[in-house]
PyMOL Python script that loads the backbone (N, CA, C, O; Angstrom):
from pymol import cmd

cmd.read_pdbstr("""\
ATOM      1  N   MET A   1      37.562 -36.004   7.776  1.00  0.00           N
ATOM      2  CA  MET A   1      37.420 -37.377   8.225  1.00  0.00           C
ATOM      3  C   MET A   1      37.399 -38.284   7.003  1.00  0.00           C
ATOM      4  O   MET A   1      36.772 -37.951   5.997  1.00  0.00           O
ATOM      5  N   SER A   2      38.078 -39.433   7.079  1.00  0.00           N
ATOM      6  CA  SER A   2      38.158 -40.323   5.939  1.00  0.00           C
ATOM      7  C   SER A   2      36.905 -41.173   5.810  1.00  0.00           C
ATOM      8  O   SER A   2      36.045 -41.193   6.690  1.00  0.00           O
ATOM      9  N   GLU A   3      36.832 -41.871   4.692  1.00  0.00           N
ATOM     10  CA  GLU A   3      35.707 -42.763   4.442  1.00  0.00           C
ATOM     11  C   GLU A   3      35.661 -43.863   5.501  1.00  0.00           C
ATOM     12  O   GLU A   3      36.669 -44.164   6.141  1.00  0.00           O
ATOM     13  N   LYS A   4      34.497 -44.451   5.676  1.00  0.00           N
ATOM     14  CA  LYS A   4      34.360 -45.559   6.605  1.00  0.00           C
ATOM     15  C   LYS A   4      35.180 -46.757   6.151  1.00  0.00           C
ATOM     16  O   LYS A   4      35.875 -47.381   6.953  1.00  0.00           O
ATOM     17  N   VAL A   5      35.099 -47.077   4.865  1.00  0.00           N
ATOM     18  CA  VAL A   5      35.752 -48.280   4.364  1.00  0.00           C
ATOM     19  C   VAL A   5      36.295 -48.030   2.959  1.00  0.00           C
ATOM     20  O   VAL A   5      35.623 -47.439   2.115  1.00  0.00           O
ATOM     21  N   THR A   6      37.520 -48.489   2.728  1.00  0.00           N
ATOM     22  CA  THR A   6      38.131 -48.375   1.405  1.00  0.00           C
ATOM     23  C   THR A   6      38.784 -49.709   1.053  1.00  0.00           C
ATOM     24  O   THR A   6      39.119 -50.510   1.925  1.00  0.00           O
ATOM     25  N   VAL A   7      38.954 -49.921  -0.252  1.00  0.00           N
ATOM     26  CA  VAL A   7      39.596 -51.135  -0.741  1.00  0.00           C
ATOM     27  C   VAL A   7      40.825 -50.750  -1.544  1.00  0.00           C
ATOM     28  O   VAL A   7      40.753 -49.902  -2.433  1.00  0.00           O
ATOM     29  N   ASN A   8      41.947 -51.369  -1.232  1.00  0.00           N
ATOM     30  CA  ASN A   8      43.161 -51.196  -2.016  1.00  0.00           C
ATOM     31  C   ASN A   8      43.020 -52.129  -3.216  1.00  0.00           C
ATOM     32  O   ASN A   8      43.245 -53.334  -3.100  1.00  0.00           O
ATOM     33  N   THR A   9      42.650 -51.574  -4.362  1.00  0.00           N
ATOM     34  CA  THR A   9      42.377 -52.400  -5.540  1.00  0.00           C
ATOM     35  C   THR A   9      43.631 -53.052  -6.108  1.00  0.00           C
ATOM     36  O   THR A   9      43.534 -54.003  -6.883  1.00  0.00           O
ATOM     37  N   GLU A  10      44.800 -52.556  -5.737  1.00  0.00           N
ATOM     38  CA  GLU A  10      46.037 -53.216  -6.167  1.00  0.00           C
ATOM     39  C   GLU A  10      46.239 -54.532  -5.415  1.00  0.00           C
ATOM     40  O   GLU A  10      46.833 -55.471  -5.945  1.00  0.00           O
ATOM     41  N   ARG A  11      45.751 -54.593  -4.202  1.00  0.00           N
ATOM     42  CA  ARG A  11      45.876 -55.823  -3.400  1.00  0.00           C
ATOM     43  C   ARG A  11      44.694 -56.760  -3.598  1.00  0.00           C
ATOM     44  O   ARG A  11      44.842 -57.977  -3.485  1.00  0.00           O
ATOM     45  N   CYS A  12      43.526 -56.207  -3.892  1.00  0.00           N
ATOM     46  CA  CYS A  12      42.299 -57.002  -4.017  1.00  0.00           C
ATOM     47  C   CYS A  12      42.460 -58.073  -5.100  1.00  0.00           C
ATOM     48  O   CYS A  12      42.913 -57.785  -6.207  1.00  0.00           O
ATOM     49  N   ILE A  13      42.083 -59.311  -4.767  1.00  0.00           N
ATOM     50  CA  ILE A  13      42.161 -60.412  -5.725  1.00  0.00           C
ATOM     51  C   ILE A  13      40.785 -60.778  -6.283  1.00  0.00           C
ATOM     52  O   ILE A  13      40.660 -61.727  -7.057  1.00  0.00           O
ATOM     53  N   GLY A  14      39.765 -60.033  -5.893  1.00  0.00           N
ATOM     54  CA  GLY A  14      38.426 -60.255  -6.428  1.00  0.00           C
ATOM     55  C   GLY A  14      37.783 -61.552  -5.985  1.00  0.00           C
ATOM     56  O   GLY A  14      36.988 -62.130  -6.726  1.00  0.00           O
ATOM     57  N   CYS A  15      38.111 -62.019  -4.794  1.00  0.00           N
ATOM     58  CA  CYS A  15      37.585 -63.301  -4.310  1.00  0.00           C
ATOM     59  C   CYS A  15      36.101 -63.232  -3.938  1.00  0.00           C
ATOM     60  O   CYS A  15      35.415 -64.254  -3.934  1.00  0.00           O
ATOM     61  N   GLY A  16      35.607 -62.034  -3.627  1.00  0.00           N
ATOM     62  CA  GLY A  16      34.202 -61.862  -3.282  1.00  0.00           C
ATOM     63  C   GLY A  16      33.869 -62.113  -1.823  1.00  0.00           C
ATOM     64  O   GLY A  16      32.698 -62.081  -1.445  1.00  0.00           O
ATOM     65  N   THR A  17      34.870 -62.361  -1.001  1.00  0.00           N
ATOM     66  CA  THR A  17      34.611 -62.615   0.417  1.00  0.00           C
ATOM     67  C   THR A  17      33.893 -61.440   1.066  1.00  0.00           C
ATOM     68  O   THR A  17      32.921 -61.634   1.795  1.00  0.00           O
ATOM     69  N   CYS A  18      34.358 -60.236   0.809  1.00  0.00           N
ATOM     70  CA  CYS A  18      33.729 -59.053   1.415  1.00  0.00           C
ATOM     71  C   CYS A  18      32.291 -58.884   0.930  1.00  0.00           C
ATOM     72  O   CYS A  18      31.411 -58.497   1.699  1.00  0.00           O
ATOM     73  N   VAL A  19      32.062 -59.175  -0.337  1.00  0.00           N
ATOM     74  CA  VAL A  19      30.713 -59.069  -0.904  1.00  0.00           C
ATOM     75  C   VAL A  19      29.774 -60.012  -0.169  1.00  0.00           C
ATOM     76  O   VAL A  19      28.655 -59.640   0.184  1.00  0.00           O
ATOM     77  N   ASN A  20      30.235 -61.230   0.059  1.00  0.00           N
ATOM     78  CA  ASN A  20      29.395 -62.248   0.688  1.00  0.00           C
ATOM     79  C   ASN A  20      29.240 -62.085   2.192  1.00  0.00           C
ATOM     80  O   ASN A  20      28.202 -62.450   2.744  1.00  0.00           O
ATOM     81  N   ILE A  21      30.245 -61.547   2.865  1.00  0.00           N
ATOM     82  CA  ILE A  21      30.214 -61.489   4.335  1.00  0.00           C
ATOM     83  C   ILE A  21      29.571 -60.212   4.878  1.00  0.00           C
ATOM     84  O   ILE A  21      29.094 -60.198   6.013  1.00  0.00           O
ATOM     85  N   CYS A  22      29.553 -59.158   4.091  1.00  0.00           N
ATOM     86  CA  CYS A  22      29.064 -57.862   4.578  1.00  0.00           C
ATOM     87  C   CYS A  22      27.549 -57.881   4.795  1.00  0.00           C
ATOM     88  O   CYS A  22      26.791 -58.084   3.847  1.00  0.00           O
ATOM     89  N   PRO A  23      27.105 -57.671   6.037  1.00  0.00           N
ATOM     90  CA  PRO A  23      25.664 -57.674   6.306  1.00  0.00           C
ATOM     91  C   PRO A  23      24.938 -56.459   5.728  1.00  0.00           C
ATOM     92  O   PRO A  23      23.719 -56.488   5.560  1.00  0.00           O
ATOM     93  N   ALA A  24      25.675 -55.400   5.426  1.00  0.00           N
ATOM     94  CA  ALA A  24      25.063 -54.172   4.904  1.00  0.00           C
ATOM     95  C   ALA A  24      25.151 -54.076   3.381  1.00  0.00           C
ATOM     96  O   ALA A  24      24.688 -53.098   2.795  1.00  0.00           O
ATOM     97  N   LYS A  25      25.733 -55.070   2.748  1.00  0.00           N
ATOM     98  CA  LYS A  25      25.858 -55.092   1.279  1.00  0.00           C
ATOM     99  C   LYS A  25      26.591 -53.861   0.763  1.00  0.00           C
ATOM    100  O   LYS A  25      26.147 -53.212  -0.184  1.00  0.00           O
ATOM    101  N   VAL A  26      27.708 -53.550   1.392  1.00  0.00           N
ATOM    102  CA  VAL A  26      28.513 -52.383   1.033  1.00  0.00           C
ATOM    103  C   VAL A  26      29.280 -52.606  -0.269  1.00  0.00           C
ATOM    104  O   VAL A  26      29.450 -51.674  -1.055  1.00  0.00           O
ATOM    105  N   PHE A  27      29.741 -53.828  -0.500  1.00  0.00           N
ATOM    106  CA  PHE A  27      30.671 -54.101  -1.598  1.00  0.00           C
ATOM    107  C   PHE A  27      30.002 -54.681  -2.834  1.00  0.00           C
ATOM    108  O   PHE A  27      28.952 -55.321  -2.775  1.00  0.00           O
ATOM    109  N   GLN A  28      30.668 -54.423  -3.963  1.00  0.00           N
ATOM    110  CA  GLN A  28      30.251 -55.002  -5.235  1.00  0.00           C
ATOM    111  C   GLN A  28      31.516 -55.297  -6.039  1.00  0.00           C
ATOM    112  O   GLN A  28      32.459 -54.506  -6.036  1.00  0.00           O
ATOM    113  N   LEU A  29      31.529 -56.435  -6.725  1.00  0.00           N
ATOM    114  CA  LEU A  29      32.651 -56.744  -7.607  1.00  0.00           C
ATOM    115  C   LEU A  29      32.426 -56.060  -8.946  1.00  0.00           C
ATOM    116  O   LEU A  29      31.387 -56.233  -9.583  1.00  0.00           O
ATOM    117  N   ILE A  30      33.415 -55.284  -9.358  1.00  0.00           N
ATOM    118  CA  ILE A  30      33.370 -54.579 -10.636  1.00  0.00           C
ATOM    119  C   ILE A  30      34.688 -54.860 -11.344  1.00  0.00           C
ATOM    120  O   ILE A  30      35.760 -54.535 -10.833  1.00  0.00           O
ATOM    121  N   ASN A  31      34.601 -55.463 -12.515  1.00  0.00           N
ATOM    122  CA  ASN A  31      35.803 -55.817 -13.282  1.00  0.00           C
ATOM    123  C   ASN A  31      36.815 -56.600 -12.453  1.00  0.00           C
ATOM    124  O   ASN A  31      38.021 -56.374 -12.554  1.00  0.00           O
ATOM    125  N   GLY A  32      36.319 -57.518 -11.636  1.00  0.00           N
ATOM    126  CA  GLY A  32      37.187 -58.399 -10.874  1.00  0.00           C
ATOM    127  C   GLY A  32      37.794 -57.810  -9.616  1.00  0.00           C
ATOM    128  O   GLY A  32      38.713 -58.396  -9.044  1.00  0.00           O
ATOM    129  N   LYS A  33      37.306 -56.675  -9.179  1.00  0.00           N
ATOM    130  CA  LYS A  33      37.800 -56.029  -7.954  1.00  0.00           C
ATOM    131  C   LYS A  33      36.614 -55.615  -7.092  1.00  0.00           C
ATOM    132  O   LYS A  33      35.537 -55.313  -7.605  1.00  0.00           O
ATOM    133  N   ALA A  34      36.819 -55.603  -5.784  1.00  0.00           N
ATOM    134  CA  ALA A  34      35.770 -55.174  -4.860  1.00  0.00           C
ATOM    135  C   ALA A  34      35.805 -53.662  -4.689  1.00  0.00           C
ATOM    136  O   ALA A  34      36.871 -53.059  -4.558  1.00  0.00           O
ATOM    137  N   TYR A  35      34.628 -53.068  -4.693  1.00  0.00           N
ATOM    138  CA  TYR A  35      34.494 -51.627  -4.461  1.00  0.00           C
ATOM    139  C   TYR A  35      33.398 -51.398  -3.425  1.00  0.00           C
ATOM    140  O   TYR A  35      32.355 -52.050  -3.480  1.00  0.00           O
ATOM    141  N   PRO A  36      33.617 -50.477  -2.480  1.00  0.00           N
ATOM    142  CA  PRO A  36      32.585 -50.158  -1.485  1.00  0.00           C
ATOM    143  C   PRO A  36      31.569 -49.178  -2.076  1.00  0.00           C
ATOM    144  O   PRO A  36      31.583 -47.989  -1.756  1.00  0.00           O
ATOM    145  N   VAL A  37      30.699 -49.681  -2.932  1.00  0.00           N
ATOM    146  CA  VAL A  37      29.764 -48.821  -3.659  1.00  0.00           C
ATOM    147  C   VAL A  37      28.673 -48.239  -2.761  1.00  0.00           C
ATOM    148  O   VAL A  37      28.029 -47.253  -3.118  1.00  0.00           O
ATOM    149  N   ASN A  38      28.474 -48.842  -1.617  1.00  0.00           N
ATOM    150  CA  ASN A  38      27.484 -48.347  -0.654  1.00  0.00           C
ATOM    151  C   ASN A  38      28.145 -48.100   0.699  1.00  0.00           C
ATOM    152  O   ASN A  38      27.644 -48.543   1.733  1.00  0.00           O
ATOM    153  N   ALA A  39      29.269 -47.396   0.687  1.00  0.00           N
ATOM    154  CA  ALA A  39      30.054 -47.182   1.910  1.00  0.00           C
ATOM    155  C   ALA A  39      29.245 -46.515   3.017  1.00  0.00           C
ATOM    156  O   ALA A  39      29.509 -46.738   4.199  1.00  0.00           O
ATOM    157  N   GLU A  40      28.275 -45.708   2.648  1.00  0.00           N
ATOM    158  CA  GLU A  40      27.468 -45.022   3.666  1.00  0.00           C
ATOM    159  C   GLU A  40      26.632 -45.998   4.487  1.00  0.00           C
ATOM    160  O   GLU A  40      26.156 -45.646   5.566  1.00  0.00           O
ATOM    161  N   ARG A  41      26.450 -47.208   3.993  1.00  0.00           N
ATOM    162  CA  ARG A  41      25.691 -48.232   4.718  1.00  0.00           C
ATOM    163  C   ARG A  41      26.533 -48.990   5.743  1.00  0.00           C
ATOM    164  O   ARG A  41      25.995 -49.756   6.542  1.00  0.00           O
ATOM    165  N   CYS A  42      27.823 -48.785   5.724  1.00  0.00           N
ATOM    166  CA  CYS A  42      28.749 -49.556   6.563  1.00  0.00           C
ATOM    167  C   CYS A  42      28.333 -49.507   8.035  1.00  0.00           C
ATOM    168  O   CYS A  42      28.067 -48.439   8.587  1.00  0.00           O
ATOM    169  N   LEU A  43      28.284 -50.678   8.647  1.00  0.00           N
ATOM    170  CA  LEU A  43      27.902 -50.803  10.055  1.00  0.00           C
ATOM    171  C   LEU A  43      29.107 -50.783  10.993  1.00  0.00           C
ATOM    172  O   LEU A  43      28.953 -50.840  12.213  1.00  0.00           O
ATOM    173  N   LEU A  44      30.297 -50.701  10.418  1.00  0.00           N
ATOM    174  CA  LEU A  44      31.543 -50.699  11.191  1.00  0.00           C
ATOM    175  C   LEU A  44      31.738 -51.994  11.975  1.00  0.00           C
ATOM    176  O   LEU A  44      32.307 -51.987  13.066  1.00  0.00           O
ATOM    177  N   CYS A  45      31.265 -53.094  11.416  1.00  0.00           N
ATOM    178  CA  CYS A  45      31.355 -54.375  12.125  1.00  0.00           C
ATOM    179  C   CYS A  45      32.700 -55.071  11.946  1.00  0.00           C
ATOM    180  O   CYS A  45      33.010 -56.000  12.692  1.00  0.00           O
ATOM    181  N   ARG A  46      33.497 -54.648  10.986  1.00  0.00           N
ATOM    182  CA  ARG A  46      34.834 -55.174  10.707  1.00  0.00           C
ATOM    183  C   ARG A  46      34.857 -56.557  10.076  1.00  0.00           C
ATOM    184  O   ARG A  46      35.935 -57.126   9.905  1.00  0.00           O
ATOM    185  N   ALA A  47      33.713 -57.113   9.728  1.00  0.00           N
ATOM    186  CA  ALA A  47      33.689 -58.453   9.131  1.00  0.00           C
ATOM    187  C   ALA A  47      34.500 -58.496   7.841  1.00  0.00           C
ATOM    188  O   ALA A  47      35.231 -59.457   7.602  1.00  0.00           O
ATOM    189  N   CYS A  48      34.378 -57.480   7.022  1.00  0.00           N
ATOM    190  CA  CYS A  48      35.104 -57.450   5.752  1.00  0.00           C
ATOM    191  C   CYS A  48      36.606 -57.441   5.980  1.00  0.00           C
ATOM    192  O   CYS A  48      37.335 -58.211   5.355  1.00  0.00           O
ATOM    193  N   LYS A  49      37.065 -56.593   6.852  1.00  0.00           N
ATOM    194  CA  LYS A  49      38.503 -56.479   7.138  1.00  0.00           C
ATOM    195  C   LYS A  49      39.041 -57.760   7.758  1.00  0.00           C
ATOM    196  O   LYS A  49      40.126 -58.217   7.399  1.00  0.00           O
ATOM    197  N   THR A  50      38.300 -58.332   8.671  1.00  0.00           N
ATOM    198  CA  THR A  50      38.719 -59.550   9.350  1.00  0.00           C
ATOM    199  C   THR A  50      38.854 -60.727   8.389  1.00  0.00           C
ATOM    200  O   THR A  50      39.766 -61.542   8.535  1.00  0.00           O
ATOM    201  N   HIS A  51      37.962 -60.824   7.414  1.00  0.00           N
ATOM    202  CA  HIS A  51      37.932 -61.981   6.527  1.00  0.00           C
ATOM    203  C   HIS A  51      38.651 -61.793   5.196  1.00  0.00           C
ATOM    204  O   HIS A  51      38.793 -62.757   4.443  1.00  0.00           O
ATOM    205  N   CYS A  52      39.101 -60.606   4.890  1.00  0.00           N
ATOM    206  CA  CYS A  52      39.810 -60.382   3.622  1.00  0.00           C
ATOM    207  C   CYS A  52      41.136 -61.154   3.643  1.00  0.00           C
ATOM    208  O   CYS A  52      41.973 -60.904   4.510  1.00  0.00           O
ATOM    209  N   PRO A  53      41.340 -62.085   2.706  1.00  0.00           N
ATOM    210  CA  PRO A  53      42.547 -62.912   2.740  1.00  0.00           C
ATOM    211  C   PRO A  53      43.831 -62.177   2.367  1.00  0.00           C
ATOM    212  O   PRO A  53      44.925 -62.682   2.621  1.00  0.00           O
ATOM    213  N   VAL A  54      43.715 -60.994   1.769  1.00  0.00           N
ATOM    214  CA  VAL A  54      44.912 -60.245   1.361  1.00  0.00           C
ATOM    215  C   VAL A  54      45.015 -58.891   2.054  1.00  0.00           C
ATOM    216  O   VAL A  54      45.832 -58.057   1.663  1.00  0.00           O
ATOM    217  N   ASP A  55      44.200 -58.669   3.072  1.00  0.00           N
ATOM    218  CA  ASP A  55      44.217 -57.424   3.850  1.00  0.00           C
ATOM    219  C   ASP A  55      44.118 -56.189   2.955  1.00  0.00           C
ATOM    220  O   ASP A  55      44.879 -55.233   3.104  1.00  0.00           O
ATOM    221  N   ALA A  56      43.166 -56.231   2.023  1.00  0.00           N
ATOM    222  CA  ALA A  56      42.989 -55.128   1.078  1.00  0.00           C
ATOM    223  C   ALA A  56      42.009 -54.072   1.575  1.00  0.00           C
ATOM    224  O   ALA A  56      41.839 -53.037   0.930  1.00  0.00           O
ATOM    225  N   ILE A  57      41.372 -54.315   2.697  1.00  0.00           N
ATOM    226  CA  ILE A  57      40.326 -53.416   3.187  1.00  0.00           C
ATOM    227  C   ILE A  57      40.835 -52.598   4.365  1.00  0.00           C
ATOM    228  O   ILE A  57      41.422 -53.131   5.306  1.00  0.00           O
ATOM    229  N   SER A  58      40.599 -51.299   4.294  1.00  0.00           N
ATOM    230  CA  SER A  58      40.973 -50.387   5.378  1.00  0.00           C
ATOM    231  C   SER A  58      39.721 -49.720   5.910  1.00  0.00           C
ATOM    232  O   SER A  58      38.790 -49.410   5.167  1.00  0.00           O
ATOM    233  N   LEU A  59      39.724 -49.512   7.198  1.00  0.00           N
ATOM    234  CA  LEU A  59      38.618 -48.815   7.837  1.00  0.00           C
ATOM    235  C   LEU A  59      39.083 -47.427   8.218  1.00  0.00           C
ATOM    236  O   LEU A  59      40.200 -47.249   8.705  1.00  0.00           O
ATOM    237  N   GLY A  60      38.237 -46.454   8.001  1.00  0.00           N
ATOM    238  CA  GLY A  60      38.596 -45.057   8.195  1.00  0.00           C
ATOM    239  C   GLY A  60      38.664 -44.617   9.637  1.00  0.00           C
ATOM    240  O   GLY A  60      38.528 -45.424  10.556  1.00  0.00           O
ATOM    241  N   SER A  61      38.876 -43.333   9.825  1.00  0.00           N
ATOM    242  CA  SER A  61      39.087 -42.762  11.153  1.00  0.00           C
ATOM    243  C   SER A  61      37.859 -42.869  12.043  1.00  0.00           C
ATOM    244  O   SER A  61      37.993 -42.841  13.266  1.00  0.00           O
ATOM    245  N   ARG A  62      36.679 -42.990  11.476  1.00  0.00           N
ATOM    246  CA  ARG A  62      35.486 -43.145  12.305  1.00  0.00           C
ATOM    247  C   ARG A  62      35.575 -44.438  13.104  1.00  0.00           C
ATOM    248  O   ARG A  62      35.186 -44.482  14.271  1.00  0.00           O
ATOM    249  N   VAL A  63      36.088 -45.488  12.471  1.00  0.00           N
ATOM    250  CA  VAL A  63      36.234 -46.768  13.154  1.00  0.00           C
ATOM    251  C   VAL A  63      37.328 -46.678  14.199  1.00  0.00           C
ATOM    252  O   VAL A  63      37.161 -47.164  15.318  1.00  0.00           O
ATOM    253  N   ILE A  64      38.439 -46.065  13.848  1.00  0.00           N
ATOM    254  CA  ILE A  64      39.547 -45.915  14.788  1.00  0.00           C
ATOM    255  C   ILE A  64      39.093 -45.132  16.013  1.00  0.00           C
ATOM    256  O   ILE A  64      39.411 -45.511  17.140  1.00  0.00           O
ATOM    257  N   GLN A  65      38.359 -44.052  15.809  1.00  0.00           N
ATOM    258  CA  GLN A  65      37.859 -43.259  16.929  1.00  0.00           C
ATOM    259  C   GLN A  65      36.944 -44.102  17.806  1.00  0.00           C
ATOM    260  O   GLN A  65      37.029 -44.037  19.033  1.00  0.00           O
ATOM    261  N   ARG A  66      36.072 -44.889  17.193  1.00  0.00           N
ATOM    262  CA  ARG A  66      35.164 -45.734  17.943  1.00  0.00           C
ATOM    263  C   ARG A  66      35.943 -46.751  18.774  1.00  0.00           C
ATOM    264  O   ARG A  66      35.615 -46.989  19.937  1.00  0.00           O
ATOM    265  N   GLU A  67      36.979 -47.351  18.174  1.00  0.00           N
ATOM    266  CA  GLU A  67      37.790 -48.320  18.897  1.00  0.00           C
ATOM    267  C   GLU A  67      38.526 -47.659  20.054  1.00  0.00           C
ATOM    268  O   GLU A  67      38.591 -48.224  21.146  1.00  0.00           O
ATOM    269  N   ASN A  68      39.073 -46.487  19.833  1.00  0.00           N
ATOM    270  CA  ASN A  68      39.781 -45.786  20.901  1.00  0.00           C
ATOM    271  C   ASN A  68      38.847 -45.472  22.057  1.00  0.00           C
ATOM    272  O   ASN A  68      39.227 -45.616  23.220  1.00  0.00           O
ATOM    273  N   ASN A  69      37.636 -45.047  21.750  1.00  0.00           N
ATOM    274  CA  ASN A  69      36.668 -44.761  22.804  1.00  0.00           C
ATOM    275  C   ASN A  69      36.326 -46.025  23.579  1.00  0.00           C
ATOM    276  O   ASN A  69      36.187 -45.992  24.801  1.00  0.00           O
ATOM    277  N   HIS A  70      36.192 -47.128  22.874  1.00  0.00           N
ATOM    278  CA  HIS A  70      35.864 -48.394  23.527  1.00  0.00           C
ATOM    279  C   HIS A  70      37.009 -48.840  24.435  1.00  0.00           C
ATOM    280  O   HIS A  70      36.784 -49.273  25.565  1.00  0.00           O
ATOM    281  N   ILE A  71      38.218 -48.730  23.937  1.00  0.00           N
ATOM    282  CA  ILE A  71      39.380 -49.141  24.727  1.00  0.00           C
ATOM    283  C   ILE A  71      39.503 -48.275  25.977  1.00  0.00           C
ATOM    284  O   ILE A  71      39.775 -48.794  27.060  1.00  0.00           O
ATOM    285  N   GLN A  72      39.309 -46.979  25.846  1.00  0.00           N
ATOM    286  CA  GLN A  72      39.418 -46.080  26.984  1.00  0.00           C
ATOM    287  C   GLN A  72      38.328 -46.347  28.010  1.00  0.00           C
ATOM    288  O   GLN A  72      38.546 -46.177  29.210  1.00  0.00           O
ATOM    289  N   ALA A  73      37.158 -46.764  27.544  1.00  0.00           N
ATOM    290  CA  ALA A  73      36.044 -46.990  28.454  1.00  0.00           C
ATOM    291  C   ALA A  73      36.172 -48.310  29.204  1.00  0.00           C
ATOM    292  O   ALA A  73      35.511 -48.514  30.222  1.00  0.00           O
ATOM    293  N   SER A  74      37.021 -49.208  28.702  1.00  0.00           N
ATOM    294  CA  SER A  74      37.156 -50.528  29.333  1.00  0.00           C
ATOM    295  C   SER A  74      37.825 -50.442  30.682  1.00  0.00           C
ATOM    296  O   SER A  74      38.013 -51.463  31.344  1.00  0.00           O
TER     297      SER A  74
END
""", "prot")
cmd.dss("prot")
cmd.show_as("cartoon", "prot")
cmd.util.cbc("prot")
cmd.orient("prot")
């Protein structure tokens, strides 16, 4: 199973949006790029992915599975 949240550092522009919006404080800016240094804290709320202006954040299979279960249950 993949990580909950990853950042494509080639796309990341270091704007800090994910750092500021994440309620679980998953991200930290290091050398001008965002890194999910506390990925285990991720609440799977999607705020980071939704607000990233360059779509540099990916959510792992745990989130996809959760979404599929939700869609099927609807």
